N, C-alpha and C positions, 0 to 999 in steps of 0.2 A: 097244749102248753106252748107258750110263746117264749123263745129264747132271745134275750137282749144281746146284741152284738156291739162291740166297740166300733167307733167311727172308722178306725183303720181296717177292721175286719169287714165292715160293710163295704168300704171302698174296694178292698181286694176282691171281695166276692162279686161286686158289680163289674169290676174290670175283667175277672175271669169269665163271667157270663157273656159280657159284650164281645170278648175275644173269641169265645167258643162260637157264638152266633155269627160272627163275621168270618169264621174260618171257611176255607174252600169246601170242606166236607159238609158243613152245616148249610152253607149257601146252596150246594147241590141238592141236599136233602129237602130244603125248603122249596126249591124249584120243582123237584119231583113230586112233593106233596101237593103243590098247587096244580100241577098237570093232572095228577090222579084225581083231585077233588073236582075238577071241571069235566072229567071224562066219565060220563055216566055208564058207558059200556064197560070200562075197566072196573068201576066200582061194582057193577052188576055181576060181572064175571067172578070177581073175587068173593063176593057174597055167596053166589051160587056154589063156588068151590067149597067154602067154609061150611055152608049148610049141608051139602052133600057128604062131605067128610064126617060131619057130626052125625048125620043120619046113619051112615054106614057103620060108624063105630058103635052106635047104639044097637043096630041090627046084629052086628057081629057078636056082641055080648049076650044078646037074647035069642040067638038061634042060628043065624047065618045070613049070608049075603049071596044073592044070585049073581051069576056070571055077567048078566046084562048090566047090573048095577056097577060092577067092577069096570066093565068096558066103558060105561058112561062116565065114571070117575076119571079114567085114563084119558078119555077124549077131552073132558073139561080141563084136566091138568095140562094137556098139550095146547089147548086153546089159550090158557092163561100164560103158559111159557112162551107163546108166540106173540103176546101182547107187549109191544115195546114200552108202553106207559107203565104197565105192571112190573116188568122186569127192571126198568130204570128205578122205579119206586122201591122195589125190594132191595136192589143193590145199594142204592143211596142210604136206605135205612140200615142195612148191615154195616156199611162203611161208617155211619155215624155212631153206631153201637161200638164198633171196634175202636174208633177214635176216642170215645169216652173211656173205654177200658184202658187205653194207653195213657190218657190224662190221669186216670185214677192211679195207675201204676206209678207214674212219675210223681204225683203228689204224695202218694203213700210212701215212696222211697225217701222223699225229702222230709216227711214228718216222722218216719219210722213206725208207722202204723197204717192199718187199712182205712184210708180216707173215706171210701164209699160206705163202709160199715159204720164208721163214726158219724158220717153225715146222715145216714138212714136213722140211726138212733136219736139224733138231735131233732129230727122232724116228726118223730112218732108222738 
């Protein structure tokens, strides 16, 4: 379903998006994403961590996990935690999420309703 917006609402929406993307938080996030995307080692480490976590969750529900597997997970977690690119990326991502929550709270207060919930229903 496509919702038609008034020209004023379209302008306000475009302005909000442009300002969000130009904000310090989002510029830092975009830079962190770019660094992450060009660092194949960081991407590989993160994929390995996600894959191992998923595998261990599945094994845990179907019978058990060996101590060696837990040790391997901890070692990989430490490797990821010491990867500057990954930590910068994770921190920038969290700061962007927190910033958007603050923006939502501010807009919701001005409108007197939950803006994010309203926006989510408008796009479904």
